[in-house]
C-alpha positions as semicolon CSV with decimal commas, in nm:
position;residue;x (nm);y (nm);z (nm)
1;M;-8,915;-11,622;-3,984
2;T;-8,949;-11,890;-3,719
3;R;-8,592;-11,826;-3,596
4;L;-8,651;-11,449;-3,580
5;F;-8,957;-11,477;-3,356
6;P;-8,786;-11,653;-3,058
7;T;-8,486;-11,419;-3,083
8;A;-8,704;-11,105;-3,088
9;F;-8,913;-11,245;-2,802
10;L;-8,597;-11,314;-2,598
11;V;-8,465;-10,961;-2,661
12;L;-8,798;-10,810;-2,551
13;V;-8,803;-11,021;-2,231
14;V;-8,449;-10,913;-2,142
15;L;-8,535;-10,547;-2,206
16;F;-8,850;-10,557;-1,997
17;A;-8,682;-10,752;-1,719
18;G;-8,404;-10,494;-1,693
19;F;-8,636;-10,191;-1,722
20;P;-8,733;-10,176;-1,350
21;Y;-8,364;-10,174;-1,252
22;T;-8,296;-9,873;-1,474
23;L;-8,595;-9,693;-1,318
24;Q;-8,461;-9,759;-0,968
25;A;-8,122;-9,620;-1,067
26;D;-8,287;-9,302;-1,202
27;E;-8,490;-9,261;-0,880
28;K;-8,176;-9,293;-0,670
29;E;-8,006;-9,023;-0,875
30;T;-8,297;-8,779;-0,845
31;Q;-8,345;-8,820;-0,469
32;P;-8,145;-8,572;-0,263
33;D;-7,873;-8,726;-0,055
34;N;-7,890;-8,605;0,304
35;A;-7,524;-8,677;0,351
36;S;-7,442;-8,430;0,073
37;T;-7,627;-8,147;0,249
38;K;-7,407;-8,205;0,555
39;L;-7,660;-8,091;0,812
40;K;-7,557;-8,180;1,164
41;P;-7,819;-8,221;1,436
42;I;-7,827;-7,962;1,712
43;D;-7,753;-8,104;2,058
44;I;-8,002;-8,009;2,328
45;D;-7,904;-8,011;2,696
46;Y;-8,122;-7,930;2,994
47;S;-8,007;-7,816;3,333
48;T;-8,219;-7,710;3,626
49;L;-8,067;-7,365;3,663
50;G;-7,965;-7,297;3,302
51;G;-8,272;-7,437;3,126
52;L;-8,242;-7,552;2,765
53;R;-7,903;-7,505;2,602
54;Y;-7,827;-7,570;2,236
55;S;-7,493;-7,662;2,081
56;L;-7,363;-7,777;1,744
57;S;-7,060;-8,007;1,738
58;G;-6,967;-7,906;2,092
59;E;-6,988;-7,530;2,026
60;P;-7,271;-7,355;2,214
61;L;-7,530;-7,163;2,015
62;A;-7,552;-6,848;2,222
63;G;-7,854;-6,669;2,083
64;T;-8,135;-6,672;1,836
65;K;-7,909;-6,533;1,561
66;D;-7,702;-6,853;1,568
67;L;-8,017;-7,060;1,527
68;E;-8,137;-6,835;1,243
69;E;-7,815;-6,898;1,051
70;L;-7,888;-7,271;1,067
71;I;-8,266;-7,281;1,025
72;F;-8,342;-7,003;0,773
73;P;-8,132;-7,159;0,489
74;L;-8,363;-7,465;0,501
75;R;-8,639;-7,244;0,357
76;D;-8,891;-7,444;0,558
77;Y;-9,196;-7,236;0,644
78;E;-9,283;-7,419;0,966
79;A;-8,935;-7,411;1,120
80;T;-8,899;-7,042;1,031
81;R;-9,245;-6,963;1,170
82;L;-9,165;-7,136;1,499
83;L;-8,835;-6,952;1,539
84;K;-8,996;-6,614;1,462
85;K;-9,275;-6,693;1,707
86;S;-9,009;-6,767;1,967
87;E;-8,842;-6,429;1,905
88;S;-9,174;-6,245;1,930
89;S;-9,278;-6,423;2,249
90;E;-8,936;-6,362;2,403
91;S;-8,956;-5,987;2,339
92;N;-9,314;-5,976;2,476
93;G;-9,198;-6,171;2,782
94;K;-8,917;-5,924;2,847
95;I;-9,154;-5,628;2,822
96;F;-9,419;-5,779;3,051
97;G;-9,155;-5,909;3,291
98;T;-8,978;-5,574;3,320
99;V;-9,301;-5,378;3,369
100;G;-9,425;-5,637;3,618
101;F;-9,103;-5,637;3,816
102;L;-9,097;-5,256;3,834
103;G;-9,464;-5,246;3,938
104;L;-9,408;-5,510;4,205
105;V;-9,103;-5,332;4,349
106;T;-9,282;-4,995;4,341
107;G;-9,585;-5,141;4,516
108;L;-9,378;-5,315;4,785
109;V;-9,168;-5,004;4,855
110;G;-9,485;-4,795;4,877
111;I;-9,645;-5,043;5,116
112;L;-9,340;-5,038;5,342
113;K;-9,294;-4,658;5,338
114;T;-9,652;-4,531;5,381
115;S;-9,905;-4,557;5,658
116;S;-10,171;-4,824;5,647
117;S;-10,445;-4,578;5,548
118;Q;-10,262;-4,482;5,227
119;Q;-10,146;-4,828;5,112
120;T;-10,441;-4,918;4,883
121;P;-10,290;-4,778;4,558
122;F;-9,960;-4,947;4,635
123;W;-10,136;-5,280;4,695
124;I;-10,303;-5,245;4,356
125;T;-9,968;-5,159;4,195
126;A;-9,795;-5,455;4,361
127;I;-10,068;-5,702;4,263
128;G;-10,079;-5,568;3,904
129;G;-9,701;-5,591;3,885
130;A;-9,706;-5,950;4,008
131;V;-9,970;-6,046;3,750
132;S;-9,775;-5,874;3,472
133;F;-9,456;-6,051;3,584
134;D;-9,637;-6,387;3,565
135;I;-9,765;-6,304;3,216
136;G;-9,406;-6,228;3,116
137;N;-9,301;-6,570;3,246
138;L;-9,576;-6,734;3,038
139;F;-9,446;-6,557;2,726
140;Q;-9,091;-6,673;2,808
141;T;-9,215;-7,032;2,844
142;E;-9,391;-7,007;2,506
143;A;-9,071;-6,870;2,353
144;Q;-8,866;-7,162;2,485
145;T;-9,126;-7,412;2,361
146;S;-9,137;-7,262;2,011
147;K;-8,756;-7,251;1,992
148;F;-8,736;-7,615;2,105
149;N;-8,991;-7,723;1,842
150;S;-8,803;-7,533;1,571
151;V;-8,475;-7,702;1,669
152;Q;-8,647;-8,042;1,674
153;R;-8,776;-7,980;1,321
154;Y;-8,425;-7,882;1,210
155;N;-8,291;-8,205;1,363
156;R;-8,547;-8,407;1,167
157;F;-8,414;-8,240;0,850
158;A;-8,057;-8,320;0,955
159;R;-8,150;-8,687;1,000
160;G;-8,345;-8,694;0,670
161;E;-8,682;-8,755;0,836
162;E;-8,860;-8,439;0,720
163;Q;-8,956;-8,256;0,401
164;V;-8,980;-7,884;0,337
165;L;-9,327;-7,742;0,388
166;P;-9,424;-7,462;0,149
167;Q;-9,544;-7,127;0,274
168;T;-9,918;-7,090;0,310
169;P;-10,093;-6,863;0,059
170;Q;-10,080;-6,494;0,156
171;D;-10,415;-6,429;-0,013
172;E;-10,693;-6,584;0,193
173;K;-10,933;-6,566;-0,102
174;A;-10,727;-6,834;-0,277
175;L;-10,823;-7,072;0,003
176;L;-11,194;-7,005;-0,061
177;N;-11,192;-7,118;-0,426
178;F;-11,470;-7,378;-0,416
179;N;-11,504;-7,407;-0,794
180;S;-11,182;-7,605;-0,835
181;S;-11,356;-7,943;-0,792
182;P;-11,709;-7,974;-0,928
183;A;-11,809;-8,281;-0,728
184;V;-11,751;-8,403;-0,377
185;L;-11,819;-8,725;-0,196
186;G;-12,090;-8,686;0,061
187;P;-12,217;-8,908;0,337
188;G;-12,483;-9,153;0,232
189;T;-12,382;-9,148;-0,133
190;D;-12,212;-9,490;-0,116
191;G;-11,887;-9,355;-0,256
192;K;-12,053;-9,187;-0,554
193;A;-11,977;-8,827;-0,632
194;G;-12,247;-8,588;-0,529
195;K;-12,319;-8,230;-0,620
196;R;-12,238;-7,939;-0,394
197;P;-12,538;-7,797;-0,210
């Protein structure tokens, strides 16, 4: 009996000493390997005349469809939302820019072709066109910013620095469920749980 006790104690010590190493091995197996996903970061270049240009492994990404093929398979809500916002802002910018440009040209042609007593409507058209053209430029700037942020988020995924964010609930009433936690910590309670008012 006395010989069995030290042997059993030694076996238990060895088992417990090796247990953390087996846990670490299991954690390494369950963590996704970023190298296995083979995501490559998107290169971003800026030029004064061309603006922001995106490329992947030296091949230029011409339009939004190329970016969609890279970003949508991530199934990340935030990156997808930013890219869709970019598409929406770009289409709004084109509409406002086109209407503004046409209004500005119409107003300027009218000012140059008519007498000074009849120029007031053309001045209004030219000024409205210029304002609309500027609004279109603001939408285009927002589109470029959203696209840049979406590409930056994709690059963080490619480098293994980011996790997938789930989509927000579609039903807003689910966000208003206050009965899920019966007690909250309030100020002045010294860390003790207080009741909801």
